[in-house]
N, C-alpha and C positions, 0 to 999 in steps of 0.2 A: 515442641513448635519452635523454639528459639534456633535450634539447630537448622531445621528446614529453611528458615528465613535467612538465617547466615549463608547457607549454601546457595540458595536462590540469588541473593545479593552478589556473592562472589562470582557466580556463573554469569550473570548479567553485567558485572563489572569488568570482567575479563573478555567481553565480546570484541573479536577483531574487526578492523575495518574492512569493508568489502565494496568493490564496484558494483553499482546497481545494474550496469548494463553490460551485455556481451560486447567484446571488442568490435565486432562488425556492426552493431547497432550505433555504438559510441562513434565510430568513424563515419557512418553515413550521416549522422546528426550533425558532427562537427563540420563535414563538408557541406552539407545543406545549409548551415548557418553562413558560410563564406559566400554561398551562390544564392542565397536569399530565396530558397524554394521552401515548400511547405513540409518537408519531411520531419523537421524538429517539432513544429506545431502538431502534425499528426501523432507524433510520439507522446507529446505532452497530453494531447486529448485522450489518447489511449490509456495513459497512466491514471488520468482523472477518473475515466470511466471504470477502470479496474478497482480504484479506491472507492468510488462511490456505491458499487454494486453490493458489498456486504451491509453497509448502513442502511440502503434501502430494503434489503431482505429482512433486516432486524426490525426496522420500523413496520413493515407489513406484518411480520409474525407478531409483533407487540400490539399492533392495532387490532388484530383479529382476537388476540388473547384478551385484551382490555374489553372488547365488545362482548366476548361471551361471558366474561366474568361479571360484567355490569348487567346482563340479563337475568 
């Protein structure tokens, strides 16, 4: 068990930094920030939507499971 934990720690500690956006998206957002249009805001809204979706799905599944176990 200790070996597995050490290996997992080393793998997570050795993670490389990565850019989160493709170069085209990054260029589009950077140019949009200078021109004050809504591309950057739309990208941020999309990121929040993608972030919230798994949590909502887990909450729904947990709620259904809780209601079934309570009955």
